[in-house]
KELO-690836 format. One record per residue: x, y, z of N, C-alpha, C, O, CB in turn; residue number from 1; residue in three letters. Coordinates in Angstrom, 2 decimals, padded with zeros to 5 digits. Glycine has a CB too. Example, Ala and Ser with C-alpha at 12.3 -4.5 7.8 and 13.67 -1.06 7.14 Angstrom:
BEGIN
013.19; -005.69; 007.80; 012.30; -004.50; 007.80; 013.20; -003.30; 007.80; 014.24; -003.32; 008.46; 011.31; -004.47; 009.05; 1; Ala
012.85; -002.25; 007.08; 013.67; -001.06; 007.14; 012.90; 000.03; 007.87; 013.41; 001.14; 008.04; 014.08; -000.60; 005.72; 2; Ser
This chain:
BEGIN
001.37; -026.06; 012.30; 000.38; -025.58; 013.23; 000.75; -024.14; 013.60; 001.92; -023.80; 013.71; 000.30; -026.48; 014.49; 1; Met
-000.27; -023.32; 013.77; -000.07; -021.92; 014.13; -000.07; -021.75; 015.65; -000.41; -022.68; 016.38; -001.15; -021.04; 013.49; 2; Leu
000.30; -020.57; 016.10; 000.36; -020.29; 017.52; -000.99; -020.52; 018.21; -001.05; -020.99; 019.35; 000.81; -018.86; 017.75; 3; Val
-002.08; -020.19; 017.49; -003.40; -020.36; 018.08; -003.97; -021.76; 017.85; -005.17; -021.99; 018.01; -004.36; -019.32; 017.52; 4; Asn
-003.10; -022.69; 017.48; -003.43; -024.09; 017.22; -004.30; -024.30; 015.98; -004.88; -025.37; 015.79; -004.13; -024.66; 018.42; 5; Arg
-004.39; -023.26; 015.13; -005.06; -023.41; 013.85; -004.06; -023.91; 012.82; -002.89; -024.12; 013.14; -005.69; -022.08; 013.40; 6; Gly
-004.53; -024.10; 011.60; -003.62; -024.52; 010.54; -003.81; -023.62; 009.33; -004.87; -023.03; 009.14; -003.87; -026.00; 010.16; 7; Ile
-002.78; -023.50; 008.53; -002.83; -022.74; 007.29; -002.44; -023.69; 006.17; -001.45; -024.41; 006.28; -001.89; -021.48; 007.33; 8; Ala
-003.21; -023.69; 005.10; -002.92; -024.56; 003.98; -002.93; -023.77; 002.68; -003.50; -022.68; 002.61; -003.93; -025.72; 003.91; 9; Thr
-002.30; -024.31; 001.67; -002.31; -023.71; 000.34; -003.28; -024.51; -000.54; -003.42; -025.72; -000.39; -000.87; -023.67; -000.29; 10; Ala
-003.92; -023.80; -001.45; -004.85; -024.47; -002.35; -004.11; -025.50; -003.21; -003.01; -025.23; -003.69; -005.57; -023.45; -003.25; 11; Ala
-004.72; -026.65; -003.40; -004.11; -027.70; -004.21; -004.82; -027.88; -005.55; -004.30; -028.54; -006.44; -004.12; -029.01; -003.44; 12; Glu
-005.99; -027.30; -005.68; -006.74; -027.41; -006.94; -007.29; -026.04; -007.31; -007.44; -025.18; -006.44; -007.89; -028.44; -006.82; 13; Thr
-007.58; -025.84; -008.58; -008.17; -024.60; -009.04; -009.64; -024.50; -008.65; -010.25; -025.49; -008.25; -008.02; -024.47; -010.54; 14; Gly
-010.20; -023.31; -008.77; -011.58; -023.07; -008.39; -012.31; -022.48; -009.59; -011.77; -021.62; -010.28; -011.69; -022.14; -007.14; 15; Val
-013.54; -022.93; -009.82; -014.35; -022.35; -010.89; -015.66; -021.86; -010.31; -016.12; -022.34; -009.28; -014.59; -023.37; -012.03; 16; Tyr
-016.26; -020.89; -011.00; -017.49; -020.27; -010.53; -018.72; -020.84; -011.19; -018.62; -021.75; -012.02; -017.44; -018.79; -010.75; 17; Gly
-019.91; -020.31; -010.83; -021.17; -020.81; -011.40; -021.27; -020.62; -012.91; -022.08; -021.27; -013.57; -022.32; -020.13; -010.72; 18; Pro
-020.46; -019.72; -013.46; -020.48; -019.47; -014.90; -019.66; -020.52; -015.65; -019.51; -020.43; -016.87; -019.93; -018.07; -015.22; 19; Glu
-019.15; -021.50; -014.95; -018.30; -022.56; -015.48; -017.02; -022.00; -016.10; -016.54; -022.50; -017.11; -019.06; -023.38; -016.51; 20; Gln
-016.48; -020.97; -015.46; -015.21; -020.38; -015.88; -014.26; -020.43; -014.70; -014.66; -020.22; -013.55; -015.39; -018.92; -016.41; 21; Ala
-012.98; -020.69; -014.98; -011.99; -020.75; -013.92; -011.80; -019.37; -013.33; -011.73; -018.38; -014.06; -010.65; -021.31; -014.44; 22; Trp
-011.73; -019.30; -012.02; -011.49; -018.03; -011.34; -010.01; -017.68; -011.47; -009.22; -018.50; -011.94; -011.92; -018.10; -009.85; 23; Leu
-009.65; -016.50; -011.06; -008.30; -016.00; -011.30; -007.27; -016.69; -010.41; -006.53; -016.03; -009.68; -008.25; -014.51; -011.07; 24; Ile
-007.23; -017.99; -010.48; -006.29; -018.78; -009.68; -004.87; -018.50; -010.16; -004.56; -018.69; -011.34; -006.61; -020.29; -009.77; 25; Glu
-004.00; -018.07; -009.26; -002.61; -017.86; -009.61; -002.33; -016.56; -010.34; -001.20; -016.35; -010.78; -002.14; -018.97; -010.42; 26; Gly
-003.31; -015.69; -010.49; -003.10; -014.42; -011.17; -003.50; -013.30; -010.23; -004.63; -013.28; -009.74; -003.91; -014.34; -012.51; 27; His
-002.60; -012.41; -009.98; -002.88; -011.29; -009.09; -003.41; -010.10; -009.86; -003.97; -010.25; -010.94; -001.64; -010.91; -008.30; 28; Gly
-003.23; -008.93; -009.31; -003.69; -007.69; -009.91; -002.63; -007.21; -010.90; -001.43; -007.24; -010.60; -003.97; -006.61; -008.83; 29; Val
-003.06; -006.78; -012.07; -002.12; -006.24; -013.05; -001.63; -004.87; -012.58; -002.44; -004.06; -012.12; -002.79; -006.14; -014.46; 30; Asp
-000.34; -004.61; -012.69; 000.19; -003.32; -012.23; -000.18; -002.19; -013.18; -000.40; -002.41; -014.37; 001.70; -003.39; -012.08; 31; Pro
-000.25; -000.97; -012.64; -000.50; 000.21; -013.47; 000.72; 000.52; -014.32; 000.60; 000.94; -015.47; -000.87; 001.43; -012.60; 32; Asp
001.88; 000.32; -013.76; 003.15; 000.57; -014.46; 003.98; -000.71; -014.35; 004.26; -001.19; -013.26; 003.93; 001.83; -013.84; 33; Ile
004.36; -001.25; -015.49; 005.14; -002.49; -015.50; 006.62; -002.13; -015.39; 007.16; -001.40; -016.22; 004.85; -003.33; -016.79; 34; Val
007.27; -002.66; -014.36; 008.70; -002.42; -014.14; 009.32; -003.77; -013.76; 008.87; -004.41; -012.81; 008.96; -001.33; -013.01; 35; Val
010.34; -004.18; -014.49; 011.01; -005.43; -014.19; 012.14; -005.20; -013.18; 012.94; -004.28; -013.34; 011.56; -006.08; -015.47; 36; Asp
012.18; -006.03; -012.17; 013.31; -006.03; -011.25; 014.32; -007.03; -011.81; 014.12; -008.24; -011.70; 012.87; -006.40; -009.77; 37; Asn
015.39; -006.54; -012.40; 016.39; -007.43; -012.98; 017.16; -008.14; -011.86; 017.57; -007.50; -010.89; 017.35; -006.64; -013.90; 38; Leu
017.37; -009.43; -011.99; 017.98; -010.21; -010.92; 019.33; -009.68; -010.44; 019.57; -009.59; -009.24; 018.15; -011.62; -011.36; 39; Pro
020.22; -009.33; -011.37; 021.56; -008.88; -010.95; 021.47; -007.55; -010.21; 022.16; -007.35; -009.21; 022.50; -008.76; -012.16; 40; His
020.65; -006.63; -010.70; 020.50; -005.34; -010.02; 019.89; -005.53; -008.63; 020.27; -004.85; -007.68; 019.62; -004.38; -010.85; 41; Gln
018.94; -006.46; -008.52; 018.35; -006.75; -007.21; 019.40; -007.35; -006.28; 019.45; -007.01; -005.10; 017.15; -007.72; -007.37; 42; Thr
020.23; -008.22; -006.82; 021.32; -008.82; -006.03; 022.26; -007.74; -005.50; 022.76; -007.85; -004.38; 022.11; -009.83; -006.87; 43; Phe
022.49; -006.71; -006.31; 023.38; -005.61; -005.91; 022.69; -004.61; -004.98; 023.30; -003.63; -004.58; 023.90; -004.89; -007.15; 44; Leu
021.41; -004.86; -004.65; 020.70; -003.98; -003.71; 019.74; -003.02; -004.36; 019.10; -002.23; -003.66; 021.68; -003.22; -002.91; 45; Gly
019.63; -003.05; -005.68; 018.71; -002.16; -006.36; 017.28; -002.67; -006.29; 017.05; -003.86; -006.10; 019.13; -001.97; -007.79; 46; Gly
016.33; -001.78; -006.46; 014.91; -002.14; -006.50; 014.23; -001.24; -007.52; 013.77; -000.15; -007.18; 014.23; -002.01; -005.07; 47; Asp
014.18; -001.69; -008.76; 013.66; -000.87; -009.85; 012.19; -000.52; -009.64; 011.76; 000.57; -010.02; 013.83; -001.60; -011.18; 48; Ala
011.42; -001.42; -009.05; 010.00; -001.15; -008.82; 009.81; -000.05; -007.79; 008.99; 000.85; -007.96; 009.27; -002.43; -008.37; 49; Gln
010.58; -000.11; -006.70; 010.50; 000.92; -005.68; 010.96; 002.27; -006.24; 010.32; 003.29; -006.00; 011.35; 000.54; -004.46; 50; Leu
012.07; 002.27; -006.98; 012.58; 003.51; -007.56; 011.57; 004.11; -008.54; 011.39; 005.33; -008.55; 013.91; 003.26; -008.27; 51; Glu
010.91; 003.28; -009.36; 009.90; 003.78; -010.30; 008.70; 004.35; -009.54; 008.14; 005.36; -009.95; 009.45; 002.66; -011.25; 52; Ala
008.31; 003.70; -008.45; 007.17; 004.18; -007.65; 007.49; 005.54; -007.03; 006.65; 006.44; -007.04; 006.81; 003.17; -006.55; 53; Ala
008.69; 005.69; -006.49; 009.09; 006.96; -005.88; 009.12; 008.06; -006.93; 008.64; 009.17; -006.69; 010.46; 006.84; -005.19; 54; Ile
009.69; 007.77; -008.09; 009.77; 008.76; -009.17; 008.36; 009.17; -009.62; 008.09; 010.35; -009.85; 010.56; 008.20; -010.38; 55; Lys
007.47; 008.19; -009.73; 006.08; 008.49; -010.14; 005.40; 009.37; -009.09; 004.76; 010.36; -009.44; 005.27; 007.17; -010.34; 56; Tyr
005.53; 009.01; -007.82; 004.87; 009.77; -006.76; 005.44; 011.18; -006.62; 004.71; 012.12; -006.34; 004.98; 009.03; -005.44; 57; Leu
006.76; 011.32; -006.82; 007.35; 012.66; -006.77; 006.79; 013.53; -007.90; 006.55; 014.72; -007.70; 008.89; 012.58; -006.87; 58; Gln
006.58; 012.93; -009.08; 005.97; 013.67; -010.19; 004.54; 014.07; -009.88; 004.12; 015.18; -010.22; 006.00; 012.84; -011.45; 59; Gly
003.79; 013.17; -009.23; 002.41; 013.47; -008.85; 002.36; 014.60; -007.82; 001.48; 015.46; -007.88; 001.71; 012.22; -008.30; 60; Glu
003.29; 014.59; -006.88; 003.33; 015.63; -005.86; 003.63; 016.99; -006.49; 003.05; 018.00; -006.10; 004.37; 015.30; -004.78; 61; Ile
004.55; 017.02; -007.48; 004.85; 018.28; -008.17; 003.67; 018.74; -009.01; 003.36; 019.93; -009.04; 006.08; 018.12; -009.05; 62; Lys
003.01; 017.80; -009.70; 001.91; 018.16; -010.60; 000.65; 018.55; -009.83; -000.11; 019.41; -010.28; 001.61; 017.01; -011.53; 63; Ala
000.42; 017.93; -008.69; -000.81; 018.18; -007.92; -000.47; 018.39; -006.45; -000.79; 017.54; -005.62; -001.81; 016.99; -008.08; 64; Lys
000.18; 019.51; -006.13; 000.55; 019.72; -004.73; -000.68; 019.90; -003.84; -001.69; 020.46; -004.27; 001.47; 020.94; -004.60; 65; Pro
-000.58; 019.43; -002.62; -001.66; 019.57; -001.65; -001.14; 020.43; -000.51; -000.12; 020.13; 000.10; -002.17; 018.17; -001.14; 66; Ile
-001.86; 021.52; -000.23; -001.44; 022.43; 000.83; -001.67; 021.76; 002.19; -002.69; 021.10; 002.41; -002.20; 023.77; 000.74; 67; Ala
-000.73; 021.95; 003.08; -000.86; 021.43; 004.43; -001.67; 022.45; 005.23; -001.28; 023.61; 005.31; 000.54; 021.15; 005.10; 68; Ile
-002.79; 022.03; 005.82; -003.61; 023.00; 006.56; -002.90; 023.49; 007.81; -002.09; 022.78; 008.41; -004.95; 022.38; 006.94; 69; Pro
-003.20; 024.73; 008.19; -002.64; 025.30; 009.40; -003.25; 024.61; 010.62; -004.40; 024.19; 010.59; -002.88; 026.84; 009.46; 70; Ala
-002.47; 024.50; 011.66; -002.97; 023.87; 012.88; -003.99; 024.79; 013.55; -003.80; 026.01; 013.55; -001.80; 023.55; 013.86; 71; Ala
-005.06; 024.24; 014.11; -006.04; 025.08; 014.80; -005.47; 025.59; 016.12; -004.44; 025.11; 016.60; -007.35; 024.30; 015.05; 72; Pro
-006.16; 026.58; 016.71; -005.72; 027.09; 018.01; -005.89; 025.99; 019.04; -006.82; 025.18; 018.96; -006.52; 028.37; 018.43; 73; Lys
-004.99; 025.97; 020.00; -005.08; 024.97; 021.06; -006.29; 025.27; 021.94; -006.58; 026.43; 022.22; -003.78; 024.94; 021.90; 74; Tyr
-007.00; 024.24; 022.38; -008.15; 024.48; 023.25; -007.71; 024.90; 024.65; -006.63; 024.55; 025.12; -009.03; 023.21; 023.33; 75; Pro
-008.57; 025.66; 025.30; -008.29; 026.09; 026.67; -008.82; 025.01; 027.60; -010.04; 024.86; 027.75; -008.95; 027.49; 026.98; 76; Asn
-007.94; 024.27; 028.23; -008.33; 023.20; 029.14; -007.97; 023.55; 030.58; -007.76; 022.66; 031.41; -007.67; 021.88; 028.72; 77; Lys
-007.90; 024.83; 030.87; -007.46; 025.26; 032.19; -008.57; 025.14; 033.22; -008.31; 025.22; 034.42; -006.97; 026.69; 032.15; 78; Ser
-009.80; 024.94; 032.79; -010.91; 024.88; 033.72; -011.42; 026.25; 034.12; -012.16; 026.37; 035.09; -010.50; 024.12; 034.95; 79; Gly
-011.05; 027.28; 033.39; -011.47; 028.65; 033.71; -012.69; 029.06; 032.86; -012.96; 030.25; 032.69; -010.30; 029.65; 033.47; 80; Arg
-013.40; 028.10; 032.34; -014.61; 028.43; 031.57; -014.34; 029.16; 030.28; -015.13; 030.00; 029.86; -015.51; 029.26; 032.40; 81; Gly
-013.25; 028.84; 029.66; -012.95; 029.45; 028.37; -012.26; 030.80; 028.49; -012.01; 031.44; 027.47; -014.20; 029.62; 027.59; 82; Gly
-011.94; 031.26; 029.71; -011.24; 032.54; 029.88; -009.80; 032.39; 029.43; -009.18; 031.36; 029.69; -011.29; 033.01; 031.36; 83; Gln
-009.27; 033.39; 028.75; -007.86; 033.29; 028.33; -006.93; 033.22; 029.53; -007.24; 033.74; 030.61; -007.48; 034.49; 027.44; 84; Pro
-005.81; 032.59; 029.34; -004.85; 032.43; 030.44; -004.05; 033.67; 030.66; -003.19; 033.70; 031.55; -003.91; 031.28; 030.17; 85; Glu
């Protein structure tokens, strides 16, 4: 039972659609880059998927840098009708 007195259950049977084809039961989204997390390296604290993602994103940042816009001038909230302080 959940805190709000509801319940959560797991599916016990597969689901099929009106086309009489099984839906993607038990299959998630295919990754863009396949990286295996080897059990022993994971046990030692490594994370090959995270490291590959960081390396990929660092390459994207170098290849397609995005300029950080300059901050706008601060608004005058002094109540002087827009007069400079």
